[in-house]
C-alpha positions in Angstrom: 2.6 0.4 -26.5 1.4 -0.2 -23.1 -0.5 2.3 -20.4 1.2 2.5 -16.9 -0.2 3.5 -13.5 1.6 3.8 -9.8 1.5 1.9 -7.3 3.7 2.9 -4.4 3.4 1.0 -1.3 5.3 1.2 2.2 8.3 3.7 1.2 8.6 3.0 -2.5 7.1 3.5 -5.9 7.1 2.1 -9.4 5.1 2.2 -12.5 3.4 -0.9 -13.7 1.0 -1.6 -16.6 -2.5 -0.5 -16.2 -4.3 -3.7 -16.3 -2.1 -5.1 -13.4 -3.5 -4.8 -10.0 -2.5 -6.1 -6.9 -4.4 -9.6 -5.7 -2.7 -10.5 -2.6 -0.2 -9.0 0.0 1.2 -10.6 3.1 4.3 -10.2 5.7 6.3 -13.2 6.5 9.9 -13.4 8.6 10.0 -9.5 7.6 9.7 -10.3 3.9 6.5 -8.2 2.4 5.1 -10.0 -0.7 2.6 -7.9 -3.4 1.0 -10.4 -6.5 -0.3 -8.5 -9.2 -3.3 -9.9 -11.4 -4.6 -8.7 -14.7 -8.2 -9.9 -15.9 -6.7 -13.6 -16.8 -3.6 -14.4 -15.0 -1.2 -13.7 -12.3 1.5 -11.3 -14.0 3.5 -9.9 -11.1 5.3 -10.9 -8.0 7.3 -8.5 -5.9 9.3 -9.3 -2.7 11.1 -6.8 -0.5 12.7 -6.4 2.8 13.7 -3.3 5.0 16.9 -4.8 7.0 17.7 -4.2 10.3 21.4 -4.9 9.3 23.3 -4.8 6.2 21.9 -7.2 4.0 24.6 -10.2 2.8 25.0 -10.7 -0.7 24.9 -14.0 -0.4 21.5 -14.1 0.5 20.7 -12.2 -2.5 22.6 -14.6 -4.9 20.8 -17.7 -3.8 17.9 -16.5 -4.4 18.5 -15.3 -7.7 20.2 -18.8 -8.3 17.3 -20.6 -6.7 15.5 -18.7 -9.9 17.8 -19.2 -12.5 18.1 -23.2 -11.8 14.5 -24.0 -11.7 14.5 -22.2 -15.0 17.8 -24.0 -16.3 15.7 -26.9 -15.6 12.4 -26.3 -17.2 14.6 -25.7 -20.5 14.7 -22.2 -20.7 16.8 -19.8 -22.6 18.8 -16.6 -20.5 19.4 -13.5 -21.5 21.1 -10.8 -19.3 18.8 -7.1 -19.9 21.7 -4.8 -20.4 21.6 -1.3 -19.7 18.8 -1.0 -16.7 18.8 1.9 -14.7 18.6 2.8 -11.6 21.1 0.3 -10.4 18.5 -2.6 -11.2 19.9 -6.6 -12.3 17.6 -8.5 -14.9 17.4 -11.3 -16.8 14.7 -12.6 -19.4 14.0 -16.7 -19.3 12.5 -17.5 -22.6 10.3 -21.0 -22.2 9.9 -23.4 -25.5 6.1 -22.9 -25.5 6.4 -19.5 -25.6 6.1 -18.2 -22.0 8.5 -15.9 -20.1 10.2 -14.9 -17.0 11.3 -11.5 -16.3 13.5 -11.9 -12.8 14.7 -8.6 -11.8 16.3 -7.2 -8.4 17.5 -3.9 -6.9 19.7 -3.6 -4.1 19.9 -0.2 -2.1 22.9 -0.8 0.5 22.5 2.3 2.1 19.2 1.5 3.3 19.3 -2.2 3.9 16.9 -2.4 1.3 15.9 -5.2 -1.0 13.5 -6.0 -3.8 12.8 -8.7 -5.8 10.5 -8.4 -9.2 9.3 -11.4 -11.6 6.9 -10.6 -14.3 5.0 -13.2 -16.2 4.4 -13.2 -19.7 2.2 -15.5 -22.0 2.7 -14.6 -25.2 5.0 -11.2 -25.3 7.3 -10.6 -27.2 10.9 -9.8 -26.1 10.5 -6.2 -26.8 7.4 -6.1 -24.5 9.2 -7.6 -21.8 12.0 -5.4 -22.0 9.8 -2.2 -22.6 8.2 -3.0 -19.2 11.3 -3.9 -16.8 12.8 -0.3 -18.0 9.8 1.3 -17.3 9.3 0.2 -13.9 13.5 0.4 -13.5 13.1 4.0 -14.5 10.5 4.9 -12.2 11.4 3.2 -9.3 11.8 5.5 -6.0 12.6 4.8 -2.3 11.3 7.6 0.1 12.5 6.9 3.5 11.7 10.4 5.2 9.4 13.3 4.5 5.6 12.2 2.8 5.6 9.1 1.0 3.0 8.4 -1.6 0.9 5.5 -1.2 -1.0 4.2 -4.4 -3.1 1.2 -4.9 -6.5 0.5 -7.0 -8.3 4.4 -7.4 -6.8 5.5 -3.9 -3.2 7.4 -4.1 -2.6 10.1 -1.2 1.2 11.0 0.9 1.2 10.3 4.3 4.3 10.9 6.3 6.9 7.9 6.2 7.2 8.1 10.4 3.4 6.1 9.9 3.8 2.1 9.6 1.4 0.2 7.7 -0.2 -2.1 10.2 -3.1 -3.9 8.3 -5.1 -3.6 5.5 -8.9 -4.9 4.0 -8.7 -4.3 0.2 -12.3 -5.2 -1.5 -14.4 -3.8 -4.1 -16.2 -0.8 -3.1 -14.4 -0.2 0.3 -10.7 -0.3 1.1 -8.4 0.2 4.8 -5.2 1.1 5.3 -4.6 0.8 9.3 -1.0 2.9 10.4 0.6 3.4 13.7 2.8 5.7 14.5 4.5 6.1 18.3 1.3 3.8 19.4 -0.9 6.1 17.8 -3.4 4.1 15.4 -4.5 5.7 12.2 -7.4 3.9 10.2 -7.7 5.7 6.2 -11.2 4.6 4.6 -12.4 5.0 1.1 -15.6 4.3 -0.2 -16.5 3.9 -4.0 -19.9 4.7 -5.3 -20.0 8.1 -3.0 -23.5 9.4 -4.6 -25.2 6.0 -3.9 -24.2 6.0 -0.5 -25.2 9.3 0.2 -28.4 9.2 -1.9 -30.6 10.0 1.0 -28.5 11.0 4.2 -25.8 13.7 4.4 -21.8 12.2 4.5 -21.4 12.9 7.7 -24.7 10.9 9.0 -23.3 7.6 6.9 -19.5 7.9 8.6 -21.3 7.8 11.7 -23.4 5.1 10.7 -20.8 3.3 9.5 -18.2 3.7 12.5 -20.6 2.6 14.9 -20.5 -0.8 13.5 -16.8 -0.5 12.8 -15.7 -3.8 15.5 -12.0 -2.1 15.2 -12.6 0.8 16.8 -14.5 -0.5 19.7 -16.0 1.2 23.4 -16.6 4.4 21.3 -20.1 6.4 20.2 -19.8 8.6 17.2 -22.1 11.1 15.6 -22.6 13.5 12.9 -20.8 16.6 13.2 -21.0 19.9 10.6 -18.8 20.3 7.3 -16.7 16.8 7.5 -16.5 16.4 11.3 -17.8 13.5 13.4 -18.2 13.6 16.4 -17.5 10.8 19.0 -17.0 10.2 23.0 -16.7 7.4 25.3 -19.3 4.6 26.1 -17.8 3.5 28.8 -19.4 0.5 29.7 -18.2 -1.3 26.4 -14.8 0.9 26.9 -13.2 -0.7 29.9 -13.8 -4.3 27.8 -10.9 -2.8 25.3 -7.7 -2.5 26.9 -5.4 -2.2 24.2 -6.0 1.4 23.2 -5.7 2.0 27.8 -2.4 -0.2 27.3 -1.3 2.1 24.5 -2.2 5.2 26.5 -4.4 6.1 23.5 -7.5 7.3 24.8 -9.0 10.1 22.6 -10.6 9.6 19.2 -10.4 12.3 16.3 -13.2 11.4 13.4 -13.6 13.1 10.4 -14.6 12.4 6.5 -14.2 14.2 3.2 -15.6 14.2 -0.5 -13.6 12.9 -3.5 -15.7 14.2 -6.4 -13.0 13.3 -8.9 -13.1 9.9 -7.9 -16.8 9.5 -6.7 -15.4 8.2 -3.7 -15.5 9.2 0.6 -12.7 9.2 2.6 -13.1 8.5 6.1 -10.4 9.2 8.4 -10.3 8.1 12.2 -7.2 8.8 15.2 -6.8 7.1 18.1 -4.2 9.8 19.6 -3.1 10.4 22.8 -2.2 14.3 22.9 -3.7 17.1 21.1 -0.8 17.8 18.8 -1.0 14.8 17.5 -4.0 15.9 15.4 -1.2 18.8 14.6 1.0 16.3 13.6 -1.7 14.5 11.1 -2.6 17.6 10.0 1.0 18.7 8.2 1.4 14.7 7.3 -1.4 13.5 5.2 -2.4 14.9 2.0 -4.2 18.4 2.6 -7.7 17.1 0.7 -7.8 14.2 3.3 -6.3 15.6 6.6 -8.2 16.8 9.7 -9.3 20.2 10.8 -7.5 21.9 13.7 -10.0 23.1 15.9 
């Protein structure tokens, strides 16, 4: 039997096999794409979109029919998967060489949300493919309001759904997610092997040094504070060369850090904000274990 882990991203979440991990993520023409690999090959493609207008079912049929036509041309046998939970529809395509493709989709009309899943199986049985698609469909959740879960690799947290993801950098040992909310910008960073990073210095000193070389935040100097706090002040000679925060009306910075001992991680957060109440809003709408302290 398969083991699973939670994948949560941009307002939806579901269980996927534990050895399937995010390998690529991009956004093009309003559609988000995520590709997952195991240790050997591609296993899952996800496409999803939140449309501003009502989604045209004919567009979905054409997208689904394109998959069916390509599979038919390759000599695949098609089998509809019946009684999937949560309003999902799926079809299993079995190739002459034993490979299988499971194509599944979910439309949520009231939310103008559409998701298409393609799972690839090299030598899997029909039962294995069926179990995985049912687990994914049965655990699928759409979160449009309140705290939304985020879970990928070895990081997991909850953040208010009003914060929208605008950039990522997901590398071995360090993960960065950048969000925006009403022109404010939030940087959430997770670093592995905390025991090695902090072998010869405090967490606050290491994080301040990292931020002083962090090119996404320029015109600001950082220094270690006390008990997870990092002091930030403007380097005015450099600050006015970076007009982007000025145009957004966000000239203030809040930086803080936390240890996540159970994962041997350092968490580092930076909020580029406008008013003091922005910090209070974030403190109430980010996991309490990661949230900034109020002055």
